[in-house]
C-alpha positions in Angstrom: -10.1 -21.3 -2.4 -8.5 -21.8 1.0 -11.7 -23.1 2.6 -12.0 -25.8 -0.1 -8.5 -26.9 0.5 -9.1 -27.1 4.3 -12.2 -29.3 3.7 -9.9 -31.9 2.0 -6.7 -31.7 3.9 -5.7 -32.0 7.6 -3.7 -28.8 8.1 -2.6 -29.9 11.6 -0.9 -32.9 10.1 0.8 -30.9 7.5 2.2 -28.2 9.8 5.4 -29.1 11.6 5.3 -29.6 15.4 5.2 -26.4 17.5 8.8 -25.1 17.9 10.0 -26.3 14.6 9.3 -23.2 12.4 12.5 -21.2 12.1 12.3 -18.8 9.2 15.4 -16.8 10.1 18.9 -17.6 11.5 18.9 -17.4 15.2 21.5 -15.4 17.2 23.4 -18.7 17.7 23.9 -19.1 13.9 27.1 -17.1 14.0 28.0 -18.0 10.4 24.8 -16.4 9.0 25.2 -13.2 11.0 28.9 -13.0 10.3 28.2 -13.5 6.6 26.3 -10.3 6.2 28.2 -7.7 4.3 30.4 -5.3 6.2 28.1 -2.4 5.2 25.1 -4.2 6.6 26.8 -5.2 9.8 28.0 -1.6 10.4 24.5 -0.2 9.6 22.9 -2.7 12.1 25.3 -1.8 14.9 24.7 1.9 14.3 20.9 1.3 14.4 21.4 -0.6 17.7 23.5 2.3 19.1 20.4 4.6 18.6 18.4 2.3 20.8 21.0 2.3 23.5 20.3 6.1 23.8 16.8 5.4 25.1 13.2 5.0 23.9 10.7 7.9 23.5 7.8 8.4 25.9 4.3 7.6 24.9 1.7 9.7 26.8 -2.0 9.8 27.2 -2.1 13.3 25.8 -0.2 12.2 22.8 -2.9 9.6 22.2 -5.6 12.3 22.8 -4.2 14.5 20.0 -6.1 12.6 17.4 -9.5 13.1 19.0 -8.6 16.7 19.9 -7.0 18.0 16.7 -7.0 15.2 14.2 -3.2 15.0 14.3 -2.1 11.4 14.0 1.6 12.1 13.9 2.0 13.3 17.5 1.3 9.7 18.8 2.4 7.7 15.8 6.0 9.1 15.5 7.1 8.0 19.0 4.9 4.8 18.7 6.7 3.7 15.6 10.1 5.0 16.8 9.9 2.7 19.8 9.4 -0.3 17.6 12.1 0.7 15.1 14.6 1.2 17.9 13.7 -2.2 19.4 14.3 -3.9 16.1 17.6 -2.2 15.7 18.7 -3.3 19.2 17.7 -6.9 18.6 19.5 -7.1 15.2 22.6 -5.4 16.6 22.7 -7.9 19.4 22.5 -10.7 16.8 25.4 -9.2 14.8 27.7 -8.7 17.8 26.6 -11.6 20.0 28.3 -10.2 23.0 25.4 -8.9 25.1 26.3 -5.2 24.4 22.8 -4.5 23.1 20.7 -6.8 25.3 19.7 -4.3 27.9 18.4 -2.1 25.1 16.3 -5.1 23.8 15.0 -5.7 27.3 14.0 -2.0 27.8 12.3 -1.9 24.4 10.3 -5.1 25.1 9.3 -3.9 28.5 8.3 -0.4 27.3 6.0 -2.0 24.7 4.6 -4.5 27.1 3.7 -1.6 29.4 1.7 0.3 26.8 -2.0 0.5 27.5 -2.7 -0.5 23.9 -0.8 -1.6 20.8 -3.5 0.1 18.6 -2.7 3.5 17.2 -4.9 6.4 18.3 -6.4 6.8 14.8 -7.7 3.2 15.0 -9.0 3.3 18.5 -12.3 1.5 18.6 -12.4 1.3 14.8 -16.0 -0.1 14.8 -15.0 -2.5 17.5 -18.3 -3.9 19.1 -18.6 -3.0 22.7 -17.0 0.4 22.5 -18.8 3.7 22.9 -18.9 6.3 20.1 -15.6 7.9 19.1 -16.4 11.1 20.9 -16.6 9.1 24.2 -13.5 7.0 23.7 -10.5 9.3 23.2 -8.4 6.8 25.2 -8.0 3.0 24.8 -10.1 0.6 26.9 -7.4 -1.8 28.3 -10.1 -4.4 29.2 -11.4 -4.6 25.7 -8.4 -5.1 23.4 -8.9 -4.5 19.7 -6.6 -5.9 16.9 -5.7 -3.3 14.3 -2.9 -3.3 11.8 -0.2 -2.3 14.2 -1.3 -4.4 17.2 -0.8 -7.4 14.9 2.5 -6.1 13.5 3.8 -5.4 17.0 2.9 -9.0 18.1 4.7 -10.4 15.1 7.8 -8.2 15.7 8.0 -9.3 19.3 7.6 -12.9 18.3 10.5 -12.5 15.8 12.7 -11.0 18.5 11.9 -14.0 20.8 12.8 -16.3 18.0 16.2 -14.6 17.7 17.0 -13.9 21.3 14.8 -15.8 23.8 17.8 -17.8 25.2 19.7 -14.6 25.9 16.6 -13.0 27.5 16.0 -16.2 29.7 19.6 -15.9 30.9 18.7 -12.5 32.4 15.2 -13.6 33.6 12.6 -16.0 32.2 10.0 -13.5 33.2 10.9 -11.3 30.2 9.8 -13.8 27.5 7.0 -15.0 29.7 5.6 -11.4 29.9 6.0 -10.9 26.1 4.1 -14.1 25.4 1.4 -13.2 27.8 0.9 -9.7 26.3 0.9 -11.1 22.7 -1.7 -13.7 23.7 -3.9 -11.2 25.7 -3.9 -8.4 23.1 -3.8 -10.2 19.8 -4.1 -14.0 19.7 -7.0 -14.5 22.0 -9.1 -11.7 20.5 -8.2 -13.1 17.0 -9.4 -16.6 18.0 -12.5 -15.6 19.9 -14.0 -12.6 18.0 -16.0 -12.9 14.9 -17.0 -9.2 15.0 -13.9 -7.3 13.9 -14.9 -5.8 10.6 -11.6 -6.8 8.8 -12.4 -10.5 9.4 -15.1 -10.3 6.8 -17.8 -12.0 8.9 -19.9 -9.0 9.7 -18.9 -6.9 6.7 -17.9 -8.0 3.2 -16.2 -4.8 2.2 -12.8 -5.7 3.6 -9.5 -4.3 2.3 -5.7 -4.5 3.0 -6.3 -4.7 6.7 -7.3 -8.4 6.3 -4.1 -9.7 4.7 -1.9 -7.3 6.7 -3.3 -8.4 10.1 -3.7 -12.1 9.2 -0.2 -12.4 7.9 1.2 -11.0 11.2 -1.0 -13.2 13.3 0.0 -16.3 11.3 3.7 -15.4 11.8 3.0 -15.0 15.6 1.1 -18.3 15.9 3.7 -20.3 14.0 6.5 -18.9 16.1 5.0 -18.8 19.6 1.9 -21.0 20.0 2.8 -24.3 21.8 -0.6 -25.9 21.6 -0.6 -27.7 18.3 -4.5 -27.7 18.0 -4.8 -24.0 18.7 -2.0 -23.3 16.3 -3.5 -25.2 13.4 -7.0 -23.8 14.2 -5.6 -20.3 14.1 -3.9 -20.8 10.8 -7.0 -22.3 9.3 -9.1 -19.4 10.7 -6.7 -16.9 9.1 -6.9 -18.7 5.7 -10.7 -18.5 5.8 -10.4 -14.7 6.4 -8.0 -14.4 3.4 -10.8 -16.1 1.3 -13.0 -13.2 2.2 -10.3 -10.8 1.1 -9.9 -12.6 -2.3 -13.7 -12.3 -2.7 -13.5 -8.5 -2.9 -10.6 -8.3 -5.4 -11.2 -7.9 -9.1 -10.6 -11.0 -11.2 -7.7 -9.3 -12.9 -5.8 -9.2 -9.6 -5.6 -5.4 -9.6 -5.2 -3.4 -6.3 -7.5 -0.5 -6.3 -5.5 1.1 -3.4 -2.6 1.4 -5.8 1.0 0.1 -6.0 1.9 2.0 -2.8 -0.4 -0.4 -0.9 0.8 -3.5 -2.5 3.3 -4.1 0.4 0.3 -4.3 2.7 -2.1 -6.0 0.3 -0.9 -8.5 -2.3 2.6 -8.8 -0.6 0.9 -9.3 2.8 -1.2 -12.0 1.3 2.1 -13.5 0.0 3.6 -13.2 3.5 0.7 -15.3 4.9 0.9 -18.0 2.3 4.7 -18.1 2.4 4.6 -18.7 6.2 2.4 -21.6 5.6 4.5 -22.9 2.7 7.6 -22.8 4.8 6.0 -24.2 8.0 4.8 -27.2 5.9 8.0 -27.6 4.0 6.2 -26.7 0.8 3.5 -29.2 1.2 0.8 -26.5 1.4 1.3 -24.5 -1.7 -1.1 -22.2 -3.5 1.3 -20.6 -6.0 -0.1 -22.4 -9.0 -3.5 -20.7 -8.6 -4.0 -18.4 -11.6 -5.8 -15.8 -9.5 -2.9 -15.6 -7.1 -0.5 -15.2 -10.0 -2.6 -12.3 -11.3 -2.5 -10.7 -7.9 1.4 -11.0 -7.8 1.6 -9.5 -11.3 0.0 -6.2 -10.3 3.3 -4.3 -9.6 4.5 -5.3 -13.1 1.2 -4.0 -14.5 1.5 -0.7 -12.5 5.2 0.0 -13.2 5.9 2.9 -15.5 9.7 3.4 -15.3 12.4 3.5 -12.7 10.9 4.4 -9.4 7.5 5.5 -10.9 4.2 3.6 -10.7 0.6 4.3 -11.7 -0.6 6.3 -8.7 -4.4 6.6 -8.9 -6.2 6.7 -5.5 -4.1 7.1 -2.2 -0.9 6.1 -4.0 2.5 7.7 -4.1 4.0 8.2 -7.6 7.3 6.8 -6.1 6.1 4.0 -3.7 8.6 2.2 -1.6 7.9 -1.4 -2.8 9.7 -4.3 -1.1 12.1 -5.6 -3.7 12.9 -8.8 -1.8 9.2 -9.7 -1.6 8.7 -9.1 -5.3 11.8 -11.3 -6.1 10.4 -14.1 -3.9 6.9 -13.8 -5.3 8.4 -13.8 -8.8 10.1 -17.1 -8.0 7.1 -18.7 -6.4 4.7 -17.7 -9.2 7.0 -18.2 -12.2 7.0 -14.5 -13.1 10.5 -13.4 -14.3 9.3 -9.9 -15.0 8.3 -9.6 -11.3 11.6 -11.0 -10.2 13.4 -8.5 -12.5 11.4 -5.6 -11.0 12.2 -6.8 -7.5 16.0 -7.1 -8.4 15.9 -3.6 -9.9 14.5 -2.2 -6.6 17.1 -4.1 -4.6 20.1 -3.2 -6.9 22.9 -1.6 -5.0 20.9 -1.1 -1.8 22.6 -1.7 1.6 19.6 -0.2 3.5 18.7 -2.5 6.4 15.8 -0.5 7.9 12.0 -1.0 7.3 10.7 0.6 4.1 7.6 2.0 5.8 6.1 0.7 9.0 8.3 -1.5 11.3 7.7 -5.0 9.8 10.4 -7.1 11.4 9.9 -10.1 9.2 10.5 -8.0 6.0 13.7 -6.7 7.4 14.9 -10.2 8.3 13.9 -11.6 4.9 15.8 -8.8 3.1 18.9 -9.2 5.3 19.2 -12.9 4.3 17.7 -12.9 0.8 21.1 -13.1 -1.0 21.0 -12.8 -4.7 17.7 -12.8 -6.7 16.2 -16.3 -6.3 16.0 -17.0 -10.1 18.2 -16.3 -13.0 17.3 -13.1 -14.7 17.1 -12.7 -18.6 20.4 -11.5 -20.1 18.6 -8.9 -22.2 16.1 -6.5 -20.5 12.5 -7.6 -20.8 10.6 -5.4 -23.3 7.8 -3.4 -21.7 4.4 -4.1 -23.4 2.9 -1.5 -25.6 -0.5 -2.1 -24.0 -1.4 -3.0 -20.4 -4.9 -3.8 -19.2 -6.5 -4.5 -15.9 -10.0 -4.8 -17.3 -11.9 -5.4 -14.0 -10.2 -2.5 -12.3 -10.5 -0.6 -15.5 -7.0 0.7 -15.6 -5.3 0.8 -19.0 -1.8 1.9 -20.0 0.0 2.6 -23.3 3.6 3.0 -24.5 4.8 4.6 -27.8 8.0 6.3 -28.7 9.0 7.1 -25.1 5.6 8.4 -24.2 3.5 6.6 -21.5 -0.1 7.2 -20.7 -2.5 5.5 -18.2 -6.2 6.1 -17.8 -8.7 4.7 -15.3 -12.4 4.0 -15.3 -13.8 2.3 -12.3 -16.0 4.0 -9.7 -15.7 6.5 -6.9 -16.3 4.1 -4.1 -13.0 2.2 -4.4 -10.7 1.6 -1.4 -8.7 4.8 -0.7 -10.7 6.4 -3.4 -10.2 9.7 -5.1 -12.9 11.2 -7.2 -11.0 10.5 -10.4 -13.1 8.4 -12.9 -11.6 9.1 -16.4 -8.4 10.7 -15.1 -5.1 10.1 -16.9 -1.4 10.5 -16.3 1.3 11.0 -19.0 5.0 10.4 -18.7 7.8 11.2 -21.2 11.1 9.2 -21.2 10.2 7.8 -17.8 9.5 11.2 -16.2 6.1 12.6 -14.9 4.5 15.3 -17.0 0.7 15.1 -16.5 0.3 13.7 -13.0 -1.9 12.5 -10.2 -1.1 14.3 -7.0 -1.2 11.0 -5.0 -1.2 10.8 -1.3 -0.7 13.0 1.7 0.1 12.4 5.4 -3.0 11.0 7.0 -5.1 13.1 9.5 -8.6 12.7 11.0 -10.0 14.2 7.7 -8.4 11.4 5.5 -10.9 8.7 6.5 -13.7 10.9 7.9 -16.7 12.8 6.6 -14.4 15.6 5.4 -12.3 13.4 3.2 -13.5 15.1 0.0 -12.6 18.5 1.2 -8.9 17.5 0.8 -7.2 18.8 -2.4 -5.6 15.5 -3.4 -9.0 13.6 -3.3 -11.2 16.1 -5.2 -11.9 15.8 -8.9 -11.1 19.4 -9.5 -7.4 18.5 -8.8 -7.4 15.5 -11.2 -7.2 15.4 -14.9 -10.9 15.4 -15.6 -13.4 18.1 -16.6 -15.6 20.3 -14.4 -19.2 20.5 -15.7 -20.5 24.0 -15.0 -18.2 24.1 -12.0 -19.6 20.7 -10.8 -17.0 18.1 -9.6 -17.4 14.4 -9.5 -19.0 12.8 -6.4 -18.0 9.9 -4.2 -19.7 6.6 -4.1 -19.8 3.3 -6.0 -22.8 4.5 -8.1 -20.6 7.3 -9.6 -18.9 5.1 -12.1 -17.7 4.7 -15.7 -19.9 3.1 -18.3 -19.5 1.5 -21.7 -15.7 1.0 -21.2 -13.9 -0.4 -24.3 -10.1 -0.7 -24.6 -7.6 -2.3 -26.9 -4.0 -1.7 -28.1 -4.9 1.5 -29.9 -6.8 3.2 -27.2 -9.7 3.4 -24.8 -13.2 5.0 -24.6 -15.5 5.3 -21.6 -18.6 7.3 -20.6 -17.8 9.1 -17.4 -21.1 11.1 -17.0 -22.2 8.9 -14.2 -19.3 10.1 -12.0 -20.9 13.5 -11.8 -24.0 14.5 -9.8 -27.3 14.4 -11.6 -27.6 18.2 -11.0 -24.7 18.7 -13.5 -27.2 17.7 -16.2 -25.0 15.4 -18.2 -26.6 13.0 -20.6 -23.2 11.6 -21.6 -19.5 12.4 -21.5 -17.5 10.0 -23.6 -13.8 10.3 -23.1 -11.5 8.6 -25.5 -7.7 8.2 -25.5 -5.8 7.1 -28.6 -2.1 6.4 -28.5 -0.3 7.1 -31.7 3.3 7.2 -32.8 3.4 11.0 -32.7 1.4 11.7 -29.6 -1.7 11.1 -27.4 -5.1 12.2 -28.7 -7.6 12.9 -25.9 -11.2 13.6 -27.0 -14.2 14.5 -24.9 -17.7 14.4 -26.4 -20.6 15.4 -24.3 -24.3 16.1 -24.2 -26.0 18.3 -21.6 -29.6 18.9 -20.8 -28.9 22.6 -20.8 -26.0 24.8 -21.9 -23.1 24.8 -19.4 -19.5 25.9 -19.4 -16.9 23.2 -19.4 -13.5 23.5 -17.8 -10.7 20.9 -18.5 -8.1 20.4 -15.8 -4.5 19.2 -16.4 -2.3 18.8 -13.3 1.3 19.4 -14.6 4.7 18.6 -13.1 6.3 21.7 -14.8 5.2 25.3 -15.1 3.5 25.6 -18.5 4.4 28.3 -21.1 1.2 29.4 -22.8 0.9 30.1 -26.5 -2.3 30.4 -28.6 -3.9 27.0 -28.7 -0.9 25.4 -26.9 0.7 24.9 -23.5 4.3 23.8 -23.4 5.5 22.0 -20.2 8.7 20.1 -19.9 9.4 18.2 -23.2 5.7 18.1 -24.1 3.1 20.4 -25.5 -0.7 20.2 -25.1 -2.5 21.4 -28.2 -6.2 22.5 -28.1 -8.7 24.9 -29.5 -7.5 28.5 -29.2 -11.1 29.5 -28.1 -10.4 27.8 -24.8 -9.4 30.2 -22.1 -6.4 29.1 -20.2 -5.5 29.7 -16.5 -2.5 28.5 -14.6 -2.2 28.1 -10.8 1.0 27.1 -9.0 0.4 24.6 -6.1 3.4 24.5 -3.8 3.8 20.9 -2.5 3.9 21.5 1.3 2.8 18.0 2.4 5.9 15.8 3.3 4.5 12.7 1.9 3.6 14.2 -1.4 6.9 16.0 -1.6 8.7 12.6 -1.7 7.3 12.1 -5.2 6.8 15.8 -6.3 9.2 18.2 -4.5 8.7 21.8 -5.2 5.5 22.7 -7.0 2.8 21.3 -9.2 0.9 23.4 -11.7 -2.8 23.3 -12.4 -3.8 24.3 -15.9 -7.4 24.9 -16.7 -9.0 25.4 -20.1 -12.5 26.9 -20.1 -14.9 26.9 -23.1 -18.1 28.7 -24.0 -21.4 27.3 -22.8 -23.1 24.7 -24.9 -25.5 21.7 -24.9 -23.3 19.6 -27.2 -19.6 19.9 -27.1 -16.5 18.1 -28.3 -13.0 19.0 -27.4 -9.8 17.4 -28.7 -6.4 17.7 -27.0 -3.2 16.5 -28.6 -0.3 15.7 -26.2 3.0 15.4 -28.1 6.6 16.3 -27.9 7.2 20.1 -28.1 
């Protein structure tokens, strides 16, 4: 898409001259900063006051913690805290305009410039050519800089701060901005321009993921703000666009995000960040928003939305993700999607929060500060939610009837941020979770290492799929759903291929039918030899067991009374999971007698 455009157009001629891209009000625009609401101004000043109390240390042994114990948080907490404090100091200085927070800005910039690396410990090396094995590189190589997500994000945040405050910094010493520019170029821009072997660029590997748009969008922001050489600037933007082509090549044609809605901020929305920077830098002359594929990508949060704060959360996705409402509003405007704009406005409604939603992305904070009202008129009446939603390439399908909501997935067990969950479903009643996916946990060394599938939240035995003779599903793209058919009435799919061959499955056809009175789930299977089957249901509420029935919350699950039930309480001790599911979850298992051919039917309805 983008490469074809570049073959026919002179990007350098379309981009404004270096130094003319100003996406946010500078400090000198007193009307803009004074025009922020009183609550926002007070919140920004309080944020800056935190920075004036000092920045946390970052030590070599904190960095070593990941290689020694697998703990990411020991290094990441002070690392991100530094950046958040610097952002607060810069924004507070823009609000007050008096110099009261300028020393805190200088200290933050200098601290970050003094860091040995801007790459977090968990990404150190990260398949970077020229680095020794992970066991031999517990500390960063300062002579061989790598560009990860947060090195790029740091560069863009520093570029944004120079855009806001460079004149005030120069009044103290021109060496400050000169140092910041030098470090950005050495650590991020030059490696970006000269390496073809960073995996996320898509040149040595095709299996890229959200790293590509996340990094590219931040590098583009940095180039447009800081690069003074017009040729290098346009060459860098063109290079980034070609990398985004490689990202688009791995996405399903339906625009779905297999990492889930919690990653949309760093996936589809990061892609939008990159395209919006180019759009604004060319005064709208370079515009891709009419492209149907990009419109389908932008529509994903609408497709994944359940109700209120809840979204479909298959894979490493939170049930209550922190989506960026301003970005959704702007994407809705650019792509002509009023439902997306309405969703963004719903997220923004009544919020005076000025801080980053997740990682310290300075551009997102600035966009949100000056977004104003939603950019398009919203419908007077609420948009009716569709009764059937389909992402046929991602193989995620959703249904609504009478206050009940169900979603089910096919796909395969080699997806990005995969859980072994082919055939799993979730059920909500009146917008509240009842049969759930556990979602994500705080990341450790195990999360993306060889022990990933020892984690509870990734294993199929903690998803709403059967165990076959005790066997769980296995990881890998070959472990996939087959014969997938879906329409407004329901879905059927054969999930036998998700299990190991040793399980002896010939077929395991799972069907879901959505009716006016409830949800009918049916599993029909054939085995090479008789096996016991155990059906798993992860519940939000403790179930009350009755013969042939389990009652939980407002729902009941009805099944054969011959199935033997067992209930296990799972206290939610992980801080990330607890944001969506505080307290406990409950694992209900229903075990049947051995057999070669079996069929079990479950009715989920109001109790």
